[in-house]
C-alpha positions, -999 to 999 in steps of 0.1 A, spaced: -105 0 618 -143 -1 610 -139 29 587 -110 13 569 -130 -20 564 -160 0 551 -137 19 527 -122 -14 514 -157 -29 509 -169 2 491 -139 3 468 -143 -34 460 -180 -29 452 -172 0 429 -145 -20 411 -170 -48 407 -197 -26 394 -172 -10 370 -161 -44 357 -197 -54 352 -204 -21 334 -174 -29 311 -186 -64 304 -207 -67 273 -243 -78 279 -239 -111 260 -214 -122 286 -237 -116 315 -255 -149 324 -280 -129 346 -296 -112 315 -324 -128 294 -311 -150 266 -328 -128 239 -310 -97 252 -277 -116 250 -284 -129 216 -293 -95 202 -263 -79 218 -239 -104 204 -252 -104 169 -248 -66 167 -211 -70 176 -203 -96 150 -186 -91 116 -199 -108 85 -171 -135 86 -179 -142 123 -216 -146 115 -208 -170 86 -185 -191 109 -214 -198 133 -233 -215 105 -204 -237 95 -194 -268 113 -160 -285 116 -147 -320 122 -124 -330 150 -107 -355 127 -104 -336 94 -80 -319 98 -70 -339 129 -67 -316 159 -34 -330 170 -11 -314 195 9 -300 166 -22 -281 154 -35 -271 188 -1 -258 198 3 -238 166 -13 -203 171 -10 -195 134 -26 -227 124 -54 -223 149 -60 -187 137 -62 -199 101 -88 -225 111 -109 -208 138 -101 -171 140 -137 -162 133 -151 -190 154 -170 -221 144 -206 -231 150 -204 -269 157 -177 -296 157 -184 -331 146 -167 -361 163 -136 -380 153 -146 -417 158 -110 -430 159 -99 -411 191 -94 -425 226 -115 -411 254 -85 -392 267 -77 -377 233 -112 -364 228 -113 -349 263 -80 -331 258 -87 -318 223 -121 -306 231 -108 -286 261 -80 -271 241 -103 -260 212 -130 -246 235 -104 -226 255 -90 -212 223 -124 -201 211 -133 -186 245 -101 -168 251 -83 -162 218 -110 -152 194 -123 -116 193 -158 -123 208 -151 -156 227 -180 -176 212 -179 -213 222 -185 -242 199 -212 -269 202 -196 -304 203 -217 -330 185 -219 -367 190 -238 -396 176 -259 -412 202 -285 -434 186 -286 -462 213 -258 -450 235 -230 -426 230 -209 -436 199 -176 -434 218 -152 -457 237 -163 -469 272 -199 -459 268 -229 -481 276 -248 -495 246 -285 -501 247 -309 -519 223 -311 -507 187 -343 -486 183 -361 -513 164 -355 -536 194 -361 -511 221 -394 -501 205 -406 -537 210 -407 -529 247 -434 -503 241 -421 -488 273 -418 -450 269 -410 -445 306 -380 -468 304 -369 -452 271 -369 -418 287 -350 -431 317 -323 -447 295 -318 -416 274 -317 -395 305 -288 -416 315 -271 -415 281 -274 -377 282 -254 -377 314 -227 -399 298 -226 -375 269 -226 -343 289 -196 -351 310 -176 -356 278 -184 -321 267 -211 -331 242 -239 -305 238 -258 -318 208 -266 -354 198 -277 -365 163 -306 -386 176 -333 -399 176 -343 -414 143 -381 -412 140 -384 -422 104 -412 -446 97 -397 -477 81 -419 -494 55 -391 -512 36 -369 -535 58 -344 -539 29 -331 -505 40 -299 -510 60 -309 -483 86 -341 -502 96 -325 -509 130 -322 -472 138 -360 -467 135 -388 -475 159 -407 -495 132 -436 -491 108 -461 -471 128 -461 -433 128 -478 -429 162 -455 -454 179 -424 -437 163 -437 -403 175 -443 -415 211 -409 -433 213 -391 -404 197 -407 -380 222 -395 -401 251 -360 -401 237 -361 -363 233 -374 -358 268 -347 -381 282 -319 -362 263 -331 -327 271 -344 -334 306 -380 -326 300 -406 -316 274 -405 -278 277 -377 -273 251 -354 -260 278 -322 -281 280 -319 -291 317 -285 -290 334 -265 -321 327 -285 -328 296 -280 -324 258 -299 -310 228 -316 -337 207 -319 -338 169 -349 -354 152 -339 -371 119 -344 -374 90 -371 -350 77 -387 -366 57 -395 -399 38 -361 -414 46 -376 -446 60 -391 -459 27 -365 -452 0 -371 -465 -34 -359 -501 -37 -348 -500 -1 -316 -482 -12 -303 -457 13 -309 -421 3 -332 -432 -25 -362 -411 -36 -393 -409 -15 -418 -399 -42 -450 -403 -23 -481 -382 -23 -485 -353 2 -512 -373 20 -489 -403 25 -461 -380 36 -482 -362 61 -500 -393 75 -470 -415 78 -436 -400 73 -441 -366 87 -464 -375 116 -437 -387 140 -419 -354 136 -451 -334 142 -459 -354 174 -423 -350 187 -423 -313 181 -457 -310 198 -449 -332 228 -411 -328 234 -398 -297 215 -365 -310 202 -337 -284 198 -328 -295 163 -341 -313 132 -320 -329 105 -331 -328 69 -332 -361 50 -312 -371 19 -345 -381 2 -360 -362 -27 -398 -357 -27 -416 -350 -60 -382 -341 -75 -371 -317 -47 -345 -329 -22 -354 -322 14 -323 -300 18 -338 -277 -9 -374 -278 1 -387 -246 15 -422 -263 17 -408 -288 42 -384 -266 62 -403 -233 62 -440 -237 52 -446 -269 73 -419 -268 99 -418 -231 107 -451 -217 98 -475 -246 102 -459 -264 132 -444 -233 148 -410 -250 152 -384 -227 169 -352 -248 168 -325 -252 143 -323 -273 111 -290 -290 104 -280 -306 72 -273 -343 70 -236 -350 63 -229 -337 28 -266 -332 22 -259 -297 7 -231 -311 -14 -256 -336 -29 -277 -308 -44 -250 -304 -71 -230 -336 -69 -258 -362 -67 -293 -346 -74 -280 -322 -100 -305 -294 -93 -277 -269 -89 -244 -265 -110 -219 -259 -81 -213 -255 -44 -222 -218 -42 -255 -222 -59 -263 -252 -37 -255 -230 -7 -279 -204 -18 -306 -230 -24 -301 -248 9 -300 -216 30 -331 -201 14 -349 -235 20 -342 -232 57 -310 -251 65 -293 -234 95 -261 -254 99 -239 -271 73 -225 -305 84 -200 -320 86 -172 -296 73 -191 -264 67 -174 -261 33 -206 -251 14 -216 -223 38 -182 -205 34 -200 -189 4 -227 -172 26 -206 -140 30 -203 -137 -8 -240 -142 -13 -248 -115 13 -224 -91 -4 -240 -99 -38 -275 -92 -24 -287 -127 -29 -291 -133 8 -302 -105 31 -283 -96 62 -316 -100 82 -320 -136 70 -284 -143 79 -288 -127 113 -319 -148 121 -300 -180 114 -270 -169 134 -293 -159 163 -308 -194 163 -273 -210 168 -263 -184 194 -296 -189 213 -289 -226 215 -254 -220 228 -267 -196 255 -295 -221 264 -268 -248 268 -247 -226 291 -216 -229 269 -204 -194 276 -201 -203 313 -191 -240 308 -160 -253 326 -134 -277 312 -142 -313 307 -131 -333 337 -116 -367 329 -122 -379 364 -160 -373 360 -159 -392 327 -142 -421 343 -167 -421 371 -196 -421 346 -181 -450 326 -180 -471 358 -215 -463 369 -232 -497 374 -267 -482 369 -259 -480 332 -256 -518 330 -287 -524 351 -307 -502 327 -292 -520 297 -303 -554 312 -338 -542 318 -340 -527 283 -327 -559 267 -351 -581 286 -381 -560 276 -371 -557 240 -368 -594 232 -398 -610 215 -409 -646 219 -421 -656 184 -427 -693 190 -428 -717 219 -441 -750 207 -450 -774 235 -438 -750 261 -401 -757 254 -393 -724 271 -384 -717 298 -360 -744 307 -352 -755 343 -316 -748 353 -310 -786 359 -333 -798 331 -304 -806 307 -270 -820 315 -254 -807 283 -265 -777 263 -249 -768 229 -247 -731 222 -240 -728 185 -240 -702 157 -221 -671 145 -241 -648 168 -234 -669 199 -199 -660 211 -199 -624 197 -226 -600 208 -231 -577 178 -243 -543 188 -255 -529 155 -248 -497 135 -239 -465 153 -227 -482 184 -201 -472 209 -177 -497 226 -190 -507 261 -167 -516 290 -187 -549 293 -203 -567 263 -220 -599 272 -225 -625 245 -251 -652 245 -225 -678 253 -211 -659 282 -246 -651 296 -257 -687 294 -225 -700 310 -229 -676 338 -265 -684 344 -261 -722 343 -228 -726 360 -228 -758 380 -262 -768 366 -253 -778 330 -223 -782 308 -222 -757 280 -207 -768 247 -199 -743 219 -193 -744 182 -194 -714 158 -215 -733 132 -207 -710 103 -195 -675 93 -216 -646 83 -187 -627 69 -150 -634 70 -138 -600 83 -166 -588 105 -163 -602 139 -151 -571 157 -174 -548 177 -170 -513 162 -173 -477 170 -196 -468 142 -181 -495 120 -151 -475 112 -128 -505 114 -146 -520 84 -126 -500 58 -122 -529 34 -148 -545 12 -169 -571 31 -156 -606 25 -182 -634 23 -174 -670 31 -177 -697 5 -197 -729 9 -163 -746 13 -155 -723 42 -187 -731 61 -191 -769 54 -166 -781 80 -180 -756 105 -215 -770 101 -202 -806 105 -184 -796 136 -215 -780 150 -237 -810 143 -212 -832 161 -212 -809 191 -250 -808 190 -252 -846 191 -233 -846 224 -259 -823 239 -294 -827 253 -307 -793 240 -295 -769 213 -295 -731 213 -285 -717 178 -279 -680 174 -281 -666 139 -288 -633 121 -267 -604 110 -235 -587 119 -227 -550 117 -215 -553 81 -249 -565 68 -272 -541 87 -260 -506 87 -260 -473 68 -247 -475 33 -225 -445 26 -197 -457 3 -197 -481 -27 -179 -507 -6 -197 -499 27 -231 -513 19 -259 -521 42 -291 -524 21 -303 -558 11 -321 -573 -19 -330 -603 2 -343 -608 38 -331 -644 40 -304 -654 65 -270 -647 49 -248 -675 38 -251 -709 53 -270 -700 84 -303 -716 74 -284 -747 64 -269 -747 98 -303 -745 115 -317 -773 92 -288 -796 102 -293 -790 139 -331 -796 137 -323 -828 118 -305 -841 149 -339 -845 166 -328 -826 197 -349 -797 210 -338 -765 192 -342 -729 204 -334 -703 178 -321 -669 188 -321 -641 163 -297 -612 164 -303 -586 137 -312 -551 128 -340 -557 103 -368 -583 100 -356 -615 84 -377 -639 64 -373 -671 84 -402 -691 70 -385 -725 72 -373 -719 108 -408 -707 118 -422 -739 105 -397 -763 119 -379 -749 150 -400 -754 182 -389 -722 199 -378 -688 185 -367 -657 204 -361 -625 185 -333 -607 202 -325 -580 177 -293 -561 185 -302 -555 222 -270 -540 236 -243 -548 260 -264 -570 283 -280 -591 255 -264 -624 268 -276 -619 304 -310 -608 293 -315 -639 271 -302 -662 299 -329 -648 322 -356 -654 296 -342 -688 288 -345 -699 325 -378 -681 332 -363 -656 357 -378 -630 332 -410 -636 313 -407 -623 277 -430 -594 270 -418 -576 238 -441 -572 209 -431 -565 173 -432 -529 160 -424 -540 124 -440 -568 104 -418 -598 96 -424 -608 60 -425 -644 47 -403 -634 18 -388 -602 4 -413 -604 -24 -440 -592 0 -422 -560 7 -437 -535 15 -460 -553 40 -472 -534 70 -503 -536 92 -518 -501 85 -523 -508 48 -553 -496 27 -582 -521 22 -572 -528 -14 -535 -535 -6 -541 -571 6 -574 -577 -12 -562 -606 -34 -538 -634 -25 -506 -642 -43 -505 -673 -64 -483 -690 -39 -497 -679 -6 -516 -653 13 -504 -617 13 -499 -616 51 -467 -613 71 -450 -643 88 -454 -624 121 -474 -592 122 -470 -558 139 -479 -560 176 -472 -598 179 -454 -614 208 -459 -644 231 -454 -647 269 -449 -675 294 -483 -665 309 -517 -658 294 -539 -627 295 -577 -624 292 -594 -592 281 -629 -582 290 -652 -566 264 -641 -530 260 -664 -502 273 -670 -466 262 -681 -439 286 -705 -429 258 -712 -444 224 -717 -410 209 -693 -380 210 -690 -346 193 -660 -341 171 -647 -316 196 -653 -338 226 -639 -369 240 -648 -403 254 -630 -428 276 -624 -464 267 -619 -490 295 -609 -526 293 -600 -551 321 -569 -574 316 -564 -604 338 -533 -625 341 -548 -660 338 -514 -678 339 -492 -691 367 -464 -665 365 -460 -627 367 -459 -610 333 -461 -578 314 -488 -572 288 -488 -545 261 -524 -532 255 -529 -518 220 -557 -494 209 -566 -491 172 -592 -471 153 -608 -473 118 -634 -450 103 -659 -471 84 -669 -445 58 -647 -415 50 -640 -390 23 -607 -407 14 -595 -443 17 -583 -449 52 -560 -477 65 -577 -508 78 -566 -498 113 -543 -473 130 -526 -475 163 -538 -446 185 -527 -457 220 -508 -483 240 -501 -491 276 -476 -515 292 -488 -531 324 -474 -556 348 -496 -582 364 -490 -609 390 -505 -643 384 -543 -639 388 -542 -601 390 -566 -579 371 -561 -543 361 -583 -518 342 -566 -498 314 -582 -466 302 -577 -446 270 -590 -412 261 -603 -409 226 -606 -374 212 -599 -353 181 -562 -362 182 -571 -398 179 -597 -394 151 -584 -366 129 -569 -373 94 -562 -354 62 -595 -352 45 -603 -350 8 -600 -312 10 -565 -317 27 -576 -303 60 -566 -320 92 -599 -326 109 -624 -351 123 -651 -363 99 -684 -373 116 -692 -409 111 -689 -443 126 -655 -454 140 -645 -489 149 -626 -489 181 -604 -520 187 -583 -529 217 -563 -560 227 -529 -576 230 -523 -581 192 -539 -577 158 -554 -612 159 -572 -607 193 -589 -574 193 -622 -566 211 -643 -542 190 -671 -517 194 -684 -487 175 -682 -450 183 -705 -425 166 -690 -391 161 -712 -361 153 -706 -325 143 
């Protein structure tokens, strides 16, 4: 019996070894990734290689059952494989799950080499999909200055994406926004390159599960976008030129990308639609090869923005046709063609014609395959609908959304301590305005299971304590009151209300307000006014920053009642609210702060949460000031306008609290440092108020004399701290070459010896200062 068992075991082992020997190395997960990549590339035909650099779209053509069940149709579409698949935004969760499984199984089992596809999703502030948690827009989340929370939130989002089969997300946006007329302002982290870089790094770490560049299990690959200059398009028009000097590009627009690559190692980078000095980013080998690959040693992939390669011949007119644009983009350094892969179908022809070398093609294919091996796609199991349903019901997502919303809201004004209110302070409270009963989520938003409006949040919070009255007040647009999955329901041209439409609504609101003891009015934007412009009738850029339509008239009418008025702003870009700032006693900037916005504001309203957010983008008094940002050059605001000072209504770094903080004089560990050395700055912060609060400590530097003109100040560090009433904490910053280096007159990135002004405090108007001498 023993001999027989031994024989069976020996036979089984032999068969197993034989099977392993027959298995190609690229299918062996125990082998090093580079070995698997090399083996697979050598086995591929030219059409199979080209297919890996092409993407497809789940909705065009729609992968219905009729397509998926038709072997001939599937072979015609995917016989050679496909590199990536873009999402269809009009599918149900169940449809996406089923269709992704069917496509992946076809690729793994029916194609010659069994190479899986990378499924892409948008995930700017939550997965753009049905039944996914939605968090604050980046412009709002940045106002928390809380990189730890950002990383935690995006770690959670990665989990929601991963269980749905998503492997690559097209986020974060780290563009520096210096023109808020741009409709995509809300997708950015604001006007400062250092803050954008640090917030972006936190997002990448959350998505990828760390900073090593390795995609941790249960996580997804991140894509930095849009490289570069996209955040300050000419005229604020989306995709407009970014014709700035190399110095401006490097110091502002490129810096967040450099920081993210250095600190978080994103798997992918997306080129921008912008042109720089006449060269579109999708055609710029200087950007994508010289800087990105050679100078920064970037090892990941570069994807096109949607139709970015098409624009080389359809919009920019630097090439005559699709094939020529393909050659230009590939040679510039674009790895993958999104969203349909149509341009890169010409790659095989270009190789056969000797215009692209097989070695160059193989290198690009290897980059895609390497990512697929790193993501474990060759061993990935089917998407499990039950796991998705469990993820959509996870209450921790809503708890994170509430914390993020609370920390993102900024108290702009609180005259006479109107806020917070006591729960039984007012018998009747009127909640009024077009942003009161609908909680707008902003562009690139999924559809959450729960979406709490201001009205709902206040009613829940004050139930039994006060009667809550409601009136819509006015309309922003006539066809835009539905929460969208990437705004795809807005297929018709936006309809604006007439004065005749809004006049009776304002009268009704005033009557409602007169019955109340206190008024909360919620105004701002909806998702039709603050979004990416991508079709002639799908606009999002603005030539004014004033409140749209009759909203200011509504606020004026409510203030005229003489009742205390609290203004709540819901929006994706800074709005010029000069009249409101002068006349309304209390203003809370709520941005688009996600699914828990209503509960978050209710907590701030009643003092259960102390507001702590600080602006990361300046709010101008009028659109005529644009561009206006804190890190300007000395001559930029040297003279005043004829009708007022050239300073913003509310500056970068500004935000009030229900408590007060006192700063000690800052201290340096040494007043002199070598350019290659470092010093430590320390400052004590004390909560001198009566309630617990969070403070955001900001560090700025300015070199007094330098070889080129430098900004008046630059953010180089920040820390968010929590202090009980009466508590004191010491915050320390390290100042070294990374804090003091800049692009010199010789265009070298270095520290110039000299005197540096070091500034630290809770806002630009209250900075403690001292000097640091830097020597060779």
